[in-house]
Biopython code that builds the backbone (N, CA, C, O; Angstrom):
import numpy as np
from Bio.PDB.StructureBuilder import StructureBuilder

atoms = [
    (1, "MET", "N", (19.835, 26.320, 6.148)),
    (1, "MET", "CA", (18.765, 26.185, 5.797)),
    (1, "MET", "C", (17.976, 27.190, 7.012)),
    (1, "MET", "O", (18.086, 26.975, 8.219)),
    (2, "ASP", "N", (17.185, 28.296, 6.421)),
    (2, "ASP", "CA", (16.349, 29.604, 7.283)),
    (2, "ASP", "C", (15.171, 28.615, 7.990)),
    (2, "ASP", "O", (14.799, 27.472, 7.726)),
    (3, "ALA", "N", (14.852, 29.387, 8.791)),
    (3, "ALA", "CA", (13.338, 28.611, 9.692)),
    (3, "ALA", "C", (12.162, 28.517, 8.873)),
    (3, "ALA", "O", (11.308, 27.630, 8.869)),
    (4, "SER", "N", (12.261, 29.809, 8.016)),
    (4, "SER", "CA", (10.690, 29.348, 7.194)),
    (4, "SER", "C", (11.076, 28.224, 6.148)),
    (4, "SER", "O", (10.069, 27.568, 5.881)),
    (5, "ASN", "N", (12.034, 27.845, 5.564)),
    (5, "ASN", "CA", (12.112, 26.538, 4.645)),
    (5, "ASN", "C", (12.328, 25.682, 5.558)),
    (5, "ASN", "O", (12.534, 24.639, 4.937)),
    (6, "THR", "N", (12.433, 25.410, 6.955)),
    (6, "THR", "CA", (12.423, 24.291, 7.660)),
    (6, "THR", "C", (11.047, 24.354, 7.804)),
    (6, "THR", "O", (10.545, 23.416, 7.184)),
    (7, "ASP", "N", (10.088, 25.151, 8.433)),
    (7, "ASP", "CA", (8.633, 25.254, 8.645)),
    (7, "ASP", "C", (7.978, 24.432, 7.347)),
    (7, "ASP", "O", (7.345, 23.376, 7.313)),
    (8, "ALA", "N", (8.423, 25.418, 6.221)),
    (8, "ALA", "CA", (7.990, 24.256, 4.834)),
    (8, "ALA", "C", (7.894, 23.118, 4.440)),
    (8, "ALA", "O", (6.963, 22.492, 3.934)),
    (9, "ASN", "N", (9.182, 22.801, 4.762)),
    (9, "ASN", "CA", (9.399, 21.191, 4.803)),
    (9, "ASN", "C", (8.812, 20.488, 6.214)),
    (9, "ASN", "O", (8.829, 19.262, 6.334)),
    (10, "ASP", "N", (8.466, 21.070, 6.918)),
    (10, "ASP", "CA", (7.547, 20.225, 7.978)),
    (10, "ASP", "C", (6.305, 20.167, 7.151)),
    (10, "ASP", "O", (5.837, 19.137, 6.665)),
    (11, "VAL", "N", (5.829, 21.346, 7.040)),
    (11, "VAL", "CA", (4.145, 21.154, 6.322)),
    (11, "VAL", "C", (4.406, 20.284, 5.282)),
    (11, "VAL", "O", (3.451, 19.534, 5.080)),
    (12, "LEU", "N", (5.374, 20.103, 4.528)),
    (12, "LEU", "CA", (5.181, 19.607, 3.411)),
    (12, "LEU", "C", (5.101, 17.877, 3.700)),
    (12, "LEU", "O", (4.263, 17.102, 3.239)),
    (13, "ARG", "N", (6.307, 17.546, 4.654)),
    (13, "ARG", "CA", (6.258, 16.035, 5.226)),
    (13, "ARG", "C", (4.819, 15.705, 5.885)),
    (13, "ARG", "O", (4.371, 14.567, 5.745)),
    (14, "GLY", "N", (4.057, 16.719, 6.632)),
    (14, "GLY", "CA", (3.196, 16.355, 7.391)),
    (14, "GLY", "C", (1.815, 16.243, 6.092)),
    (14, "GLY", "O", (0.857, 15.474, 6.163)),
    (15, "ASP", "N", (2.027, 17.014, 5.233)),
    (15, "ASP", "CA", (0.925, 16.814, 4.056)),
    (15, "ASP", "C", (1.230, 15.371, 3.367)),
    (15, "ASP", "O", (0.351, 14.520, 3.231)),
    (16, "VAL", "N", (2.606, 15.192, 2.940)),
    (16, "VAL", "CA", (2.538, 13.726, 2.104)),
    (16, "VAL", "C", (2.141, 12.598, 3.483)),
    (16, "VAL", "O", (1.410, 11.667, 3.145)),
    (17, "ARG", "N", (2.518, 12.621, 4.808)),
    (17, "ARG", "CA", (2.267, 11.603, 5.552)),
    (17, "ARG", "C", (1.055, 11.586, 5.707)),
    (17, "ARG", "O", (0.624, 10.459, 5.953)),
    (18, "ARG", "N", (-0.066, 12.783, 5.643)),
    (18, "ARG", "CA", (-1.123, 12.201, 5.477)),
    (18, "ARG", "C", (-1.842, 11.208, 4.233)),
    (18, "ARG", "O", (-2.629, 10.274, 4.389)),
    (19, "ARG", "N", (-1.282, 11.760, 2.976)),
    (19, "ARG", "CA", (-1.704, 11.316, 2.246)),
    (19, "ARG", "C", (-1.223, 9.716, 2.057)),
    (19, "ARG", "O", (-1.761, 8.928, 1.280)),
    (20, "LEU", "N", (-0.411, 9.499, 2.692)),
    (20, "LEU", "CA", (0.291, 8.464, 2.854)),
    (20, "LEU", "C", (-0.314, 7.271, 3.619)),
    (20, "LEU", "O", (-0.344, 6.073, 3.339)),
    (21, "ARG", "N", (-0.747, 7.912, 4.588)),
    (21, "ARG", "CA", (-1.486, 7.099, 5.338)),
    (21, "ARG", "C", (-3.173, 6.718, 5.017)),
    (21, "ARG", "O", (-3.754, 5.708, 5.416)),
    (22, "ARG", "N", (-3.663, 7.644, 4.324)),
    (22, "ARG", "CA", (-5.046, 7.658, 3.584)),
    (22, "ARG", "C", (-4.748, 6.461, 2.590)),
    (22, "ARG", "O", (-5.490, 5.490, 2.744)),
    (23, "ALA", "N", (-3.950, 6.380, 1.765)),
    (23, "ALA", "CA", (-3.307, 5.297, 1.033)),
    (23, "ALA", "C", (-3.425, 3.809, 1.757)),
    (23, "ALA", "O", (-3.986, 2.751, 1.474)),
    (24, "GLU", "N", (-2.718, 4.222, 2.683)),
    (24, "GLU", "CA", (-2.435, 3.002, 3.773)),
    (24, "GLU", "C", (-4.138, 2.189, 3.824)),
    (24, "GLU", "O", (-4.620, 1.198, 3.275)),
    (25, "GLY", "N", (-4.588, 3.099, 4.671)),
    (25, "GLY", "CA", (-5.852, 2.598, 4.773)),
    (25, "GLY", "C", (-6.855, 2.225, 3.679)),
    (25, "GLY", "O", (-7.779, 1.420, 3.799)),
    (26, "GLN", "N", (-6.553, 2.882, 2.675)),
    (26, "GLN", "CA", (-7.382, 2.382, 1.448)),
    (26, "GLN", "C", (-6.912, 1.078, 1.065)),
    (26, "GLN", "O", (-7.707, 0.189, 0.761)),
    (27, "VAL", "N", (-5.504, 0.891, 1.063)),
    (27, "VAL", "CA", (-5.139, -0.579, 0.681)),
    (27, "VAL", "C", (-5.370, -1.590, 1.625)),
    (27, "VAL", "O", (-5.428, -2.755, 1.231)),
    (28, "GLY", "N", (-5.533, -1.277, 3.010)),
    (28, "GLY", "CA", (-5.829, -2.138, 3.695)),
    (28, "GLY", "C", (-7.696, -2.490, 3.483)),
    (28, "GLY", "O", (-8.140, -3.528, 3.975)),
    (29, "ALA", "N", (-8.493, -1.671, 2.841)),
    (29, "ALA", "CA", (-9.488, -1.483, 2.741)),
    (29, "ALA", "C", (-9.958, -2.785, 1.482)),
    (29, "ALA", "O", (-10.857, -3.625, 1.523)),
    (30, "VAL", "N", (-9.032, -2.525, 0.544)),
    (30, "VAL", "CA", (-8.896, -3.369, -0.644)),
    (30, "VAL", "C", (-9.023, -5.126, -0.244)),
    (30, "VAL", "O", (-9.697, -5.984, -0.813)),
    (31, "VAL", "N", (-7.991, -5.270, 1.089)),
    (31, "VAL", "CA", (-7.426, -6.211, 1.310)),
    (31, "VAL", "C", (-8.491, -7.016, 2.101)),
    (31, "VAL", "O", (-8.580, -8.241, 2.027)),
    (32, "ARG", "N", (-9.266, -6.258, 2.837)),
    (32, "ARG", "CA", (-10.535, -6.518, 3.508)),
    (32, "ARG", "C", (-11.478, -6.748, 2.617)),
    (32, "ARG", "O", (-12.010, -7.857, 2.647)),
    (33, "LEU", "N", (-11.841, -5.927, 1.781)),
    (33, "LEU", "CA", (-12.777, -6.328, 0.610)),
    (33, "LEU", "C", (-12.942, -7.591, -0.219)),
    (33, "LEU", "O", (-14.025, -8.093, -0.518)),
    (34, "LEU", "N", (-11.474, -8.147, -0.631)),
    (34, "LEU", "CA", (-11.005, -9.250, -1.158)),
    (34, "LEU", "C", (-11.383, -10.594, 0.006)),
    (34, "LEU", "O", (-12.041, -11.590, -0.294)),
    (35, "ASP", "N", (-10.958, -10.391, 0.966)),
    (35, "ASP", "CA", (-11.285, -11.372, 2.106)),
    (35, "ASP", "C", (-12.551, -11.534, 2.115)),
    (35, "ASP", "O", (-13.001, -12.680, 2.084)),
    (36, "GLU", "N", (-13.311, -10.541, 2.154)),
    (36, "GLU", "CA", (-14.950, -10.666, 2.336)),
    (36, "GLU", "C", (-15.758, -11.391, 0.948)),
    (36, "GLU", "O", (-16.881, -11.895, 0.981)),
    (37, "GLY", "N", (-14.947, -11.300, -0.133)),
    (37, "GLY", "CA", (-15.492, -11.531, -1.252)),
    (37, "GLY", "C", (-16.257, -10.511, -1.895)),
    (37, "GLY", "O", (-17.111, -10.902, -2.690)),
    (38, "ALA", "N", (-16.111, -9.153, -1.697)),
    (38, "ALA", "CA", (-16.838, -8.107, -2.173)),
    (38, "ALA", "C", (-16.884, -8.224, -3.778)),
    (38, "ALA", "O", (-16.099, -8.935, -4.406)),
    (39, "ASP", "N", (-18.012, -7.352, -4.438)),
    (39, "ASP", "CA", (-17.814, -7.316, -5.678)),
    (39, "ASP", "C", (-16.546, -6.319, -6.081)),
    (39, "ASP", "O", (-16.035, -5.326, -5.564)),
    (40, "CYS", "N", (-16.254, -7.297, -7.567)),
    (40, "CYS", "CA", (-15.316, -6.327, -8.487)),
    (40, "CYS", "C", (-15.397, -4.417, -8.551)),
    (40, "CYS", "O", (-14.418, -3.745, -8.875)),
    (41, "ARG", "N", (-16.249, -4.038, -8.314)),
    (41, "ARG", "CA", (-16.874, -2.631, -8.530)),
    (41, "ARG", "C", (-16.328, -1.898, -7.092)),
    (41, "ARG", "O", (-15.675, -0.869, -7.258)),
    (42, "THR", "N", (-16.482, -2.217, -6.114)),
    (42, "THR", "CA", (-16.510, -1.872, -4.878)),
    (42, "THR", "C", (-14.765, -2.279, -4.723)),
    (42, "THR", "O", (-14.020, -1.343, -4.432)),
    (43, "ILE", "N", (-14.245, -3.461, -4.892)),
    (43, "ILE", "CA", (-12.952, -3.181, -4.679)),
    (43, "ILE", "C", (-12.103, -2.376, -5.798)),
    (43, "ILE", "O", (-10.976, -2.038, -5.433)),
    (44, "LEU", "N", (-12.391, -2.116, -6.768)),
    (44, "LEU", "CA", (-11.933, -1.301, -8.018)),
    (44, "LEU", "C", (-11.977, -0.051, -7.296)),
    (44, "LEU", "O", (-10.867, 0.444, -7.097)),
    (45, "THR", "N", (-13.018, 0.616, -6.831)),
    (45, "THR", "CA", (-13.333, 2.035, -6.394)),
    (45, "THR", "C", (-12.147, 2.242, -5.392)),
    (45, "THR", "O", (-11.428, 3.241, -5.417)),
    (46, "GLN", "N", (-12.015, 1.248, -4.544)),
    (46, "GLN", "CA", (-11.139, 1.559, -2.987)),
    (46, "GLN", "C", (-9.811, 1.459, -3.827)),
    (46, "GLN", "O", (-8.944, 2.307, -3.620)),
    (47, "LEU", "N", (-9.584, 0.384, -4.846)),
    (47, "LEU", "CA", (-8.309, 0.321, -5.372)),
    (47, "LEU", "C", (-7.868, 1.906, -6.160)),
    (47, "LEU", "O", (-6.923, 2.543, -5.694)),
    (48, "SER", "N", (-8.395, 2.263, -6.974)),
    (48, "SER", "CA", (-8.374, 3.629, -7.268)),
    (48, "SER", "C", (-8.277, 4.723, -6.517)),
    (48, "SER", "O", (-7.660, 5.702, -6.938)),
    (49, "ALA", "N", (-8.824, 4.715, -5.399)),
    (49, "ALA", "CA", (-8.811, 5.763, -4.599)),
    (49, "ALA", "C", (-7.122, 5.728, -3.770)),
    (49, "ALA", "O", (-6.454, 6.721, -3.486)),
    (50, "ALA", "N", (-6.787, 4.416, -3.549)),
    (50, "ALA", "CA", (-5.305, 4.355, -2.949)),
    (50, "ALA", "C", (-4.274, 4.973, -4.145)),
    (50, "ALA", "O", (-3.392, 5.780, -3.850)),
    (51, "THR", "N", (-4.485, 4.516, -5.476)),
    (51, "THR", "CA", (-3.728, 4.747, -6.602)),
    (51, "THR", "C", (-3.709, 6.246, -6.484)),
    (51, "THR", "O", (-2.613, 6.786, -6.635)),
    (52, "ARG", "N", (-4.451, 6.778, -6.308)),
    (52, "ARG", "CA", (-5.043, 8.370, -6.455)),
    (52, "ARG", "C", (-4.046, 9.258, -4.945)),
    (52, "ARG", "O", (-3.362, 10.281, -4.992)),
    (53, "ALA", "N", (-4.281, 8.570, -4.047)),
    (53, "ALA", "CA", (-3.620, 8.922, -2.985)),
    (53, "ALA", "C", (-2.120, 8.918, -3.092)),
    (53, "ALA", "O", (-1.335, 9.851, -2.923)),
    (54, "LEU", "N", (-1.946, 7.951, -3.336)),
    (54, "LEU", "CA", (-0.116, 7.910, -3.525)),
    (54, "LEU", "C", (0.107, 8.589, -4.873)),
    (54, "LEU", "O", (1.273, 8.976, -4.952)),
    (55, "GLN", "N", (-0.563, 8.845, -5.882)),
    (55, "GLN", "CA", (-0.331, 9.771, -6.836)),
    (55, "GLN", "C", (-0.034, 11.250, -6.191)),
    (55, "GLN", "O", (0.947, 11.978, -6.343)),
    (56, "GLN", "N", (-0.973, 11.398, -5.583)),
    (56, "GLN", "CA", (-1.105, 12.983, -4.723)),
    (56, "GLN", "C", (0.224, 13.316, -3.616)),
    (56, "GLN", "O", (0.781, 14.374, -3.321)),
    (57, "ALA", "N", (0.435, 11.915, -3.174)),
    (57, "ALA", "CA", (1.724, 12.287, -2.459)),
    (57, "ALA", "C", (3.038, 12.486, -3.385)),
    (57, "ALA", "O", (3.817, 13.412, -3.157)),
    (58, "GLY", "N", (3.237, 11.591, -4.412)),
    (58, "GLY", "CA", (4.061, 12.026, -5.077)),
    (58, "GLY", "C", (3.750, 12.915, -5.981)),
    (58, "GLY", "O", (4.795, 13.128, -6.596)),
    (59, "PHE", "N", (2.731, 13.693, -6.505)),
    (59, "PHE", "CA", (2.904, 15.366, -7.112)),
    (59, "PHE", "C", (3.131, 16.186, -6.007)),
    (59, "PHE", "O", (3.457, 17.353, -6.222)),
    (60, "ARG", "N", (3.028, 15.818, -4.964)),
    (60, "ARG", "CA", (3.115, 17.200, -3.796)),
    (60, "ARG", "C", (4.450, 16.979, -3.530)),
    (60, "ARG", "O", (5.095, 18.018, -3.389)),
    (61, "LEU", "N", (5.208, 15.709, -3.393)),
    (61, "LEU", "CA", (6.752, 16.042, -3.220)),
    (61, "LEU", "C", (7.463, 16.642, -4.367)),
    (61, "LEU", "O", (8.364, 17.457, -4.171)),
    (62, "LEU", "N", (7.020, 16.197, -5.837)),
    (62, "LEU", "CA", (7.907, 16.791, -7.074)),
    (62, "LEU", "C", (7.456, 18.177, -6.981)),
    (62, "LEU", "O", (8.317, 19.055, -6.946)),
    (63, "ALA", "N", (6.063, 18.527, -6.930)),
    (63, "ALA", "CA", (5.656, 19.838, -7.173)),
    (63, "ALA", "C", (6.721, 20.986, -5.949)),
    (63, "ALA", "O", (7.182, 22.100, -6.195)),
    (64, "SER", "N", (6.788, 20.453, -5.110)),
    (64, "SER", "CA", (7.381, 21.344, -4.170)),
    (64, "SER", "C", (8.918, 21.485, -4.156)),
    (64, "SER", "O", (9.595, 22.367, -3.629)),
    (65, "ASN", "N", (9.286, 20.451, -4.830)),
    (65, "ASN", "CA", (10.899, 20.132, -5.320)),
    (65, "ASN", "C", (10.910, 21.071, -6.873)),
    (65, "ASN", "O", (11.902, 21.708, -7.228)),
    (66, "VAL", "N", (9.793, 21.014, -7.569)),
    (66, "VAL", "CA", (10.294, 22.432, -9.028)),
    (66, "VAL", "C", (9.849, 23.460, -8.686)),
    (66, "VAL", "O", (10.024, 24.372, -9.495)),
    (67, "THR", "N", (9.106, 23.804, -7.412)),
    (67, "THR", "CA", (9.025, 25.212, -7.122)),
    (67, "THR", "C", (10.194, 25.359, -6.288)),
    (67, "THR", "O", (10.586, 26.515, -6.445)),
    (68, "ASP", "N", (10.935, 24.747, -5.482)),
    (68, "ASP", "CA", (12.173, 25.086, -4.578)),
    (68, "ASP", "C", (13.355, 25.254, -5.961)),
    (68, "ASP", "O", (14.204, 26.141, -5.882)),
    (69, "CYS", "N", (13.316, 24.474, -7.001)),
    (69, "CYS", "CA", (14.506, 25.274, -7.987)),
    (69, "CYS", "C", (14.038, 26.181, -8.550)),
    (69, "CYS", "O", (14.936, 26.890, -9.003)),
    (70, "VAL", "N", (12.892, 26.613, -8.809)),
    (70, "VAL", "CA", (12.326, 27.929, -9.431)),
    (70, "VAL", "C", (12.633, 28.863, -9.015)),
    (70, "VAL", "O", (13.169, 29.785, -9.629)),
    (71, "THR", "N", (12.293, 28.813, -7.616)),
    (71, "THR", "CA", (12.357, 29.909, -6.935)),
    (71, "THR", "C", (13.612, 30.245, -5.943)),
    (71, "THR", "O", (13.768, 31.234, -5.226)),
    (72, "CYS", "N", (14.521, 29.023, -6.142)),
    (72, "CYS", "CA", (15.995, 29.444, -5.267)),
    (72, "CYS", "C", (17.004, 29.041, -6.463)),
    (72, "CYS", "O", (17.710, 28.055, -6.253)),
    (73, "PRO", "N", (17.136, 29.710, -7.695)),
    (73, "PRO", "CA", (18.193, 29.226, -8.163)),
    (73, "PRO", "C", (19.483, 29.488, -7.826)),
    (73, "PRO", "O", (20.374, 28.751, -8.249)),
    (74, "ASP", "N", (19.737, 30.467, -7.098)),
    (74, "ASP", "CA", (21.119, 30.988, -7.012)),
    (74, "ASP", "C", (21.436, 29.924, -5.470)),
    (74, "ASP", "O", (22.574, 29.837, -5.010)),
    (75, "ASP", "N", (20.570, 29.396, -5.012)),
    (75, "ASP", "CA", (20.768, 28.819, -3.897)),
    (75, "ASP", "C", (22.237, 27.816, -3.840)),
    (75, "ASP", "O", (22.914, 27.508, -4.821)),
    (76, "ASP", "N", (22.433, 27.516, -2.751)),
    (76, "ASP", "CA", (23.911, 26.588, -3.021)),
    (76, "ASP", "C", (23.388, 25.236, -2.786)),
    (76, "ASP", "O", (24.245, 24.373, -2.977)),
    (77, "ARG", "N", (22.154, 24.762, -2.403)),
    (77, "ARG", "CA", (21.920, 23.458, -3.116)),
    (77, "ARG", "C", (22.021, 23.173, -4.469)),
    (77, "ARG", "O", (22.336, 23.941, -5.379)),
    (78, "GLN", "N", (21.638, 21.659, -4.533)),
    (78, "GLN", "CA", (21.815, 21.257, -6.112)),
    (78, "GLN", "C", (20.353, 20.700, -6.485)),
    (78, "GLN", "O", (19.896, 19.718, -5.901)),
    (79, "GLY", "N", (19.655, 21.369, -7.474)),
    (79, "GLY", "CA", (18.289, 20.594, -7.678)),
    (79, "GLY", "C", (18.615, 19.796, -8.885)),
    (79, "GLY", "O", (19.748, 19.698, -9.356)),
    (80, "PRO", "N", (17.660, 19.291, -9.305)),
    (80, "PRO", "CA", (17.644, 18.202, -10.156)),
    (80, "PRO", "C", (17.543, 19.074, -11.826)),
    (80, "PRO", "O", (16.988, 20.168, -11.923)),
    (81, "ASP", "N", (17.993, 18.563, -12.680)),
    (81, "ASP", "CA", (18.276, 19.234, -13.842)),
    (81, "ASP", "C", (16.766, 19.047, -14.631)),
    (81, "ASP", "O", (15.805, 18.677, -13.956)),
    (82, "LEU", "N", (16.638, 19.267, -15.810)),
    (82, "LEU", "CA", (15.344, 19.381, -16.436)),
    (82, "LEU", "C", (14.993, 18.006, -16.713)),
    (82, "LEU", "O", (13.919, 17.531, -16.344)),
    (83, "ASP", "N", (16.276, 17.046, -17.652)),
    (83, "ASP", "CA", (15.858, 15.832, -17.755)),
    (83, "ASP", "C", (15.905, 15.000, -16.665)),
    (83, "ASP", "O", (15.711, 13.829, -16.988)),
    (84, "GLU", "N", (16.104, 15.184, -15.413)),
    (84, "GLU", "CA", (15.900, 14.798, -14.003)),
    (84, "GLU", "C", (14.360, 14.855, -13.311)),
    (84, "GLU", "O", (13.935, 14.046, -12.487)),
    (85, "LEU", "N", (13.657, 15.980, -13.840)),
    (85, "LEU", "CA", (12.293, 16.576, -13.505)),
    (85, "LEU", "C", (11.585, 15.954, -14.918)),
    (85, "LEU", "O", (10.572, 15.271, -14.768)),
    (86, "GLU", "N", (11.929, 16.104, -15.825)),
    (86, "GLU", "CA", (11.234, 15.321, -16.591)),
    (86, "GLU", "C", (10.757, 13.661, -16.447)),
    (86, "GLU", "O", (9.603, 13.325, -16.713)),
    (87, "ARG", "N", (11.708, 12.764, -16.032)),
    (87, "ARG", "CA", (11.946, 11.407, -15.647)),
    (87, "ARG", "C", (10.997, 11.212, -14.237)),
    (87, "ARG", "O", (10.204, 10.277, -14.123)),
    (88, "LEU", "N", (11.211, 12.252, -13.178)),
    (88, "LEU", "CA", (10.455, 11.993, -12.421)),
    (88, "LEU", "C", (8.874, 12.123, -12.785)),
    (88, "LEU", "O", (8.082, 11.226, -12.496)),
    (89, "PHE", "N", (8.386, 13.639, -13.619)),
    (89, "PHE", "CA", (7.218, 13.474, -14.044)),
    (89, "PHE", "C", (6.357, 12.204, -14.379)),
    (89, "PHE", "O", (5.236, 11.923, -13.952)),
    (90, "MET", "N", (7.221, 11.449, -15.318)),
    (90, "MET", "CA", (7.023, 10.677, -15.937)),
    (90, "MET", "C", (6.512, 9.066, -15.283)),
    (90, "MET", "O", (5.686, 8.203, -15.581)),
    (91, "LYS", "N", (7.511, 9.280, -14.277)),
    (91, "LYS", "CA", (7.138, 7.987, -13.230)),
    (91, "LYS", "C", (5.701, 8.422, -12.454)),
    (91, "LYS", "O", (4.986, 7.622, -11.850)),
    (92, "LEU", "N", (5.513, 9.450, -12.559)),
    (92, "LEU", "CA", (4.088, 9.351, -11.829)),
    (92, "LEU", "C", (3.114, 9.470, -12.449)),
    (92, "LEU", "O", (2.017, 9.395, -11.896)),
]
sb = StructureBuilder()
sb.init_structure("model")
sb.init_model(0)
sb.init_chain("A")
sb.init_seg("    ")
for serial, (resi, resn, name, xyz) in enumerate(atoms, 1):
    if name == "N":
        sb.init_residue(resn, " ", resi, " ")
    sb.init_atom(name, np.array(xyz, "f"), 0.0, 1.0, " ", f" {name:<3s}", serial, name[0])
structure = sb.get_structure()
């Protein structure tokens, strides 16, 4: 693995971590809102934001993997086949 690939992986991990921390904070807010007896709309808005943050983290990981498979087809690394990529997309 070359330095540029390592740097790109570090950036990816940092981005996904930020998205997951955001989702973690939003889930914590949902729990607090439930404990405080907040109205349904407020709770659902926070829950939707948490769900979106988790989806974005997943999309970011998957998009990076697709890009890697397409741009490095001759690399020694074994990337997922098209059926596997489709299953991953469907999970998100």
